[in-house]
N, C-alpha and C positions, 0 to 999 in steps of 0.2 A: 503492499500500501503504498502509495506516495506520500509523503508527509510524515510517514507512520515515525520518524528517528526525533521530526519536532515537535512530536506529540510528548514521547517520552521523555525531552530536553522538562518538561512540565509535570510530568506525571512522576519522572521518577529523576527527582533533583539529584548531584552528585555536589557542588560544590555547598560548603557547610553554610553559607548568609543563602544560596538559596534552597536549597532543605530546609530552614528555619521562615525564608519567609512564607513558604508555601504551604509549610504544615498551617505557617500562626493566620497565612489567607483562608486554610480549610474551616480553621474554625470559629473565626470572627466575618469573613464575611462566607463562606457557606455555611456554618451552623454544625457541619460534620460535630460528631461525637466526636469526645476527646482522645478513648480510651480507639477508637477505628483509627482515629488520622497519627494518632502516639505506635501503633501498630504498623502504620503505611508509609511510615516518615521515620524509621528504624528509633523514635524514643521511649524511656520510661511513659509512663503516664505519669509519676508524678514531677520528672522535669519538665515535662512540655506543660503542666503545672503554672508550673515556677516560670516559667519562661512566657506566658502565655502573662502573666500577675508581672512580670519585669518588662511586656511593651503597654500594659495599661499605663503602669505611672505614671516609666518616660512619657509618652506619650499626652499626661495630664499638667506635666512637666514643660511639655512644647516641646519635646526631645522627640525625633525622630531615627532611628534606630541604620546605620548603615546599613543594607542589606545588601546593594553592589555601590560597588568604588564608581565614584563620578569618569565618567566620560572628559575626551576633548569636547567631543562636541558640545559637552553643557558651560564649561571653558564661557564668559563673554572676551567676544573679538577686543582684543586688545588690553588683557586682565586677566589675575587667574582667580581661578577655580573661589570660590565666600568661603572665606575661616580660612586664606594661606596664603596670608597677607608674610610676603617673606623679605617687607626691610626691615621687619620691629627683627631680624635675625644679629646677631653681632657677627663685628667681619674677625676678619681672623687678622694677625699681622705676619706678616714675612716673619720666617727663623731662620736661623743659621743651620738646619736638619733642610730646610728645605731646598 
Protein backbone atom coordinates (compact mmCIF):
# COMPACT_ATOMS: atom_id res chain seq x y z
CA UNK A 1 0.00 0.00 0.00
CA UNK A 2 1.37 3.39 -0.97
CA UNK A 3 1.97 5.64 2.02
CA UNK A 4 2.09 2.79 4.53
CA UNK A 5 5.59 3.88 5.58
CA UNK A 6 4.23 7.40 6.14
CA UNK A 7 1.34 5.99 8.15
CA UNK A 8 3.72 3.95 10.34
CA UNK A 9 5.69 7.14 11.06
CA UNK A 10 2.69 8.42 13.02
CA UNK A 11 1.35 5.13 14.38
CA UNK A 12 4.72 3.68 15.44
CA UNK A 13 6.96 6.63 16.35
CA UNK A 14 10.56 5.72 17.13
CA UNK A 15 12.00 9.00 18.40
CA UNK A 16 11.42 9.75 22.10
CA UNK A 17 9.84 13.21 21.70
CA UNK A 18 7.66 12.04 18.82
CA UNK A 19 6.48 8.99 20.77
CA UNK A 20 5.69 11.19 23.79
CA UNK A 21 3.77 13.63 21.57
CA UNK A 22 1.68 10.89 19.95
CA UNK A 23 0.92 9.26 23.32
CA UNK A 24 -0.19 12.55 24.88
CA UNK A 25 -2.20 13.42 21.79
CA UNK A 26 -3.97 10.04 21.91
CA UNK A 27 -4.99 10.68 25.52
CA UNK A 28 -5.77 14.39 25.44
CA UNK A 29 -7.19 14.81 21.93
CA UNK A 30 -8.49 11.40 20.90
CA UNK A 31 -9.55 10.61 24.51
CA UNK A 32 -8.22 7.05 24.31
CA UNK A 33 -7.93 5.08 27.58
CA UNK A 34 -4.56 5.66 29.23
CA UNK A 35 -3.86 1.95 29.73
CA UNK A 36 -4.37 1.21 26.03
CA UNK A 37 -2.15 4.16 25.02
CA UNK A 38 0.55 3.07 27.47
CA UNK A 39 0.60 -0.41 25.98
CA UNK A 40 0.58 0.87 22.38
CA UNK A 41 3.51 3.25 22.90
CA UNK A 42 5.52 1.10 25.31
CA UNK A 43 5.02 3.08 28.52
CA UNK A 44 4.05 1.93 31.99
CA UNK A 45 0.62 3.30 32.86
CA UNK A 46 2.02 5.06 35.94
CA UNK A 47 4.76 6.72 33.85
CA UNK A 48 2.22 7.92 31.30
CA UNK A 49 -0.03 9.31 34.05
CA UNK A 50 2.95 11.25 35.36
CA UNK A 51 3.76 12.49 31.85
CA UNK A 52 0.18 13.75 31.40
CA UNK A 53 0.31 15.46 34.79
CA UNK A 54 3.62 17.20 33.99
CA UNK A 55 2.32 18.24 30.57
CA UNK A 56 -0.80 19.82 32.08
CA UNK A 57 1.23 21.58 34.79
CA UNK A 58 3.63 22.96 32.17
CA UNK A 59 0.74 24.22 30.03
CA UNK A 60 -0.83 25.96 33.04
CA UNK A 61 2.49 27.80 33.51
CA UNK A 62 2.53 28.70 29.81
CA UNK A 63 5.38 26.33 28.94
CA UNK A 64 5.19 24.44 25.66
CA UNK A 65 7.14 21.17 25.69
CA UNK A 66 9.78 20.80 22.96
CA UNK A 67 8.35 17.82 21.11
CA UNK A 68 10.18 18.68 17.93
CA UNK A 69 13.33 20.74 17.49
CA UNK A 70 13.04 24.09 15.67
CA UNK A 71 13.79 24.04 11.97
CA UNK A 72 15.52 26.58 9.78
CA UNK A 73 12.11 27.43 8.31
CA UNK A 74 10.92 28.46 11.78
CA UNK A 75 13.68 31.06 12.15
CA UNK A 76 12.62 34.58 11.11
CA UNK A 77 14.55 36.01 8.17
CA UNK A 78 17.69 37.76 9.38
CA UNK A 79 17.33 36.62 12.97
CA UNK A 80 17.97 33.82 15.36
CA UNK A 81 15.30 31.48 16.63
CA UNK A 82 13.29 32.83 19.56
CA UNK A 83 15.18 32.41 22.80
CA UNK A 84 18.56 31.94 21.16
CA UNK A 85 20.05 35.42 21.44
CA UNK A 86 23.73 34.77 21.05
CA UNK A 87 24.79 38.36 21.76
CA UNK A 88 24.65 37.73 25.51
CA UNK A 89 27.44 35.14 25.36
CA UNK A 90 30.76 36.32 26.73
CA UNK A 91 33.47 36.69 24.12
CA UNK A 92 36.48 34.42 24.34
CA UNK A 93 39.77 36.18 24.52
CA UNK A 94 42.76 34.74 22.70
CA UNK A 95 45.16 32.84 24.90
CA UNK A 96 48.76 31.79 24.46
CA UNK A 97 47.54 28.23 23.76
CA UNK A 98 45.29 29.39 20.91
